[in-house]
C-alpha positions in Angstrom: 109.4 101.9 146.2 105.9 101.3 147.6 104.7 99.0 144.9 107.5 96.4 145.6 106.2 96.0 149.2 102.6 95.6 148.2 103.0 92.8 145.6 105.7 90.8 147.3 104.6 87.1 147.5 105.4 85.3 150.8 106.9 81.9 150.8 104.9 79.1 152.4 105.9 78.0 155.9 108.0 74.9 156.0 108.0 72.2 158.6 110.0 69.1 159.4 107.9 66.0 160.1 109.7 63.0 161.6 107.4 60.0 161.1 107.4 57.5 164.0 106.9 53.8 163.6 106.1 51.3 166.3 106.6 47.7 165.7 104.9 45.7 168.5 106.1 42.3 167.2 109.7 43.4 167.1 109.5 44.8 170.7 107.9 41.6 171.9 110.5 39.4 170.3 113.3 41.6 171.8 111.8 41.1 175.3 111.5 37.4 174.8 115.1 37.2 173.6 116.3 39.2 176.6 114.3 36.9 178.9 115.8 33.7 177.6 119.4 35.1 177.2 119.6 35.7 181.0 122.0 33.5 182.9 120.5 30.4 184.4 121.4 31.5 188.0 119.6 34.8 187.8 116.1 33.7 187.0 114.1 35.8 189.5 110.5 36.7 189.3 110.1 39.9 187.2 106.5 41.2 187.6 106.8 43.6 184.7 108.0 40.9 182.3 105.3 38.5 183.5 102.6 41.2 183.0 103.9 41.9 179.5 103.9 38.2 178.7 100.3 37.8 179.9 99.2 40.9 178.0 100.8 39.6 174.8 99.4 36.1 175.1 95.9 37.4 175.9 96.0 39.7 172.9 97.1 36.8 170.6 94.3 34.6 172.0 91.8 37.3 171.4 92.9 37.8 167.8 93.0 34.1 167.0 89.6 33.3 168.6 87.8 36.0 166.7 89.1 35.0 163.3 86.6 32.2 162.4 82.9 31.8 162.6 81.7 29.1 165.0 79.9 26.4 162.9 77.7 25.4 165.8 76.5 28.9 166.3 75.6 29.2 162.6 73.7 25.9 162.7 71.7 27.0 165.8 70.9 30.4 164.2 69.8 28.6 161.0 67.6 26.1 163.0 66.0 28.9 164.9 65.3 30.9 161.7 63.9 27.8 160.0 61.7 27.1 162.9 60.4 30.6 163.0 59.7 30.6 159.3 57.9 27.2 159.6 55.8 28.5 162.5 54.9 31.7 160.7 53.8 30.1 157.5 51.9 27.1 159.1 
């Protein structure tokens, strides 16, 4: 009777994980749709909607402005490096 209690293997603990997914683009589109579906006579100033609009437009501008390399900046850096190399070796 004692040996059954000593060698009994315990089952692993189970858990239930509910993954969460947040789609920022879908939420932004839903807000824009709600904004433009409002009746024409009820267009009052909504501070929260305006703030969300500014936040989304600023984040889009920040993402689009940081995508490419500025060719003028590359040329200036190249010119400075070429000038330094010329100065050092002359």
